C-alpha positions, 0 to 999 in steps of 0.5 A, a space after each residue: 719100150 713103153 710096155 715095160 713097167 718101171 721098177 721101184 727097187 734099188 738098182 743093183 750095181 754090177 761088180 767092177 769085174 762084170 762092168 769091165 767084162 761088159 766094156 770089153 765085150 762092147 769094144 770087141 763087138 764095136 770092132 765088127 762094126 756093130 754096137 750095143 747102142 744100136 739095140 735096146 740094151 742101153 735104154 734098159 740100162 738107163 732105166 734099171 741098171 745093168 743087172 736088172 736090164 740083163 736079167 730082164 733080157 734073159 728071162 724074156 722069152 724072145 731071142 733078142 736081135 743083139 744076140 742073133 747078130 753076135 751069133 751071126 758074126 761068130 761072136 757068141 762070146 760077146 753076148 750078154 748071155 756069155 757075160 751071165 755065164 762068166 759071172 754067175 754069182 751076179 745073176 739069178 738061177 733063172 737068168 743063168 739057165 736061160 743064158 746057158 740054153 740060148 748059148 747051147 742052142 745059138 745056131 738053131 735059134 
């Protein structure tokens, strides 16, 4: 994670609805025995906040292990990509397009 630059921009806060959605996704994922804490996302949230962390993951060309795990479990609805689609006004067009593409191609990635 040391190769990711720190941001000096103010942290954009998620809406209460998005935060509740992410919490619900995390709870549903935990029910499968998998936790987001096992992946890079929580550390990114600590550094940049939810919105910027999710934006960075969406715009990164890599398919993240957490995404792969959710798809493998048949829980694409628990991905951050699904949250971006569910709350499009909170994210940039680029993040939405990346999320849509990943979800549309989830089985082939």
